[in-house]
N, C-alpha and C positions, 0 to 999 in steps of 0.2 A: 477264539475257542470255537470248535466245531459245533457244540451244542447251541451256540447263539446264531448259527447260520440257518437260513431258511432254504430247505432243499426242495428240488423239483424232481418229479419222475421224468423218465425219457419222453413220455407222451406229452406232459405239460411243457417241457423244454421245447419240443418241436412245435407245439401250438403257438408259443409266444415269439417265434422267430420273425424278424422283419424281412421276409423274403421280397426281393425286387427282381423280377424277370429270372427267377430261379437262383438268385445269388443272395448272399447275406454278408454284411461287413463284419469283420472281426479285428481284434488287435491283441498283441502281446505287450506286456509291460516289462521289458528287459533292461535292467541297469539304468533306469530312469528315462529311457527313450521308448516311446510308443512306436510299434511297428504294425501297420495296418495292412490288411489284405481282404479281398473278397473270396468267399468260398462258395462252391456250388451246393445246392440242396443235398445232393447225394453225399458229398464230402462232409458237410456239417452233421448230417444224420448219422454217418459212420462215427464221427467224433463223439456225438451224444451217446450212441449205443455202446461205445467202448469206454466211456468215462467211468472213473472211480466214483465221482460225485458231481452233481449238478446243483449249483447254488444261485440264489438271487444275489446280485452284487450289491455293494454299498452305494452310498449317495453319489460319490464322485463318478463312478462308472455309469450309474444311471443318469446323471446329468449330461453325459455324452451319448445317451440313448442305448447303452450297452448293458442290459440288465441281467444277462445270463453269464455265469462263469462256468466253464467246463474245466474240471480238474482231471487230467488224464491219469490213468493208472501209473503209479510210481512217481508222480510229480513231487519234486523235492524243493523247488524254488518258486517264488512268486512269478518269475518269468515263464514258468511252464503253464500257467493258467491262461486259457483262451477266453477272452471277453467277446461276447457276441451281441450284435445289434438286435434289439427286441421291439415288439409292439408294446409300448409302455402301458397302454390302457389294459391290455390283456394281462401283462405281468402284474399290475397292481391288484388284479383280482386274486391271483395266487398268493401274492404277498399278504393280502388281508386274510384270506382263508387259512393259510398256513400259520399266521400269527395267532389267529383265534383258536385254532386247534392246539397250538403249543401252549397257549394260556388257559386252556380248558373251557373256552366259551363255546 
């Protein structure tokens, strides 16, 4: 359910990226097979700016260090979601802040 998801702004999403020499690792989960690739900072910023929604991922993706889910406009399938490697310490800050706001604290 969308209302249970923790959303990020484009600025927050860019802040938590785990950039390494101007590149960030991503993966798609298509048909039970993970397909990974590195994206340039310019490319991932474009994906973030054009996304329909930016979400903090669940425990499984976070356990792999990929805490950002980019849902492109018109995404229909789970395999359309791009999972992006993040700085998990920074991500936890937004996870905590957004959870507190959602809970009225």
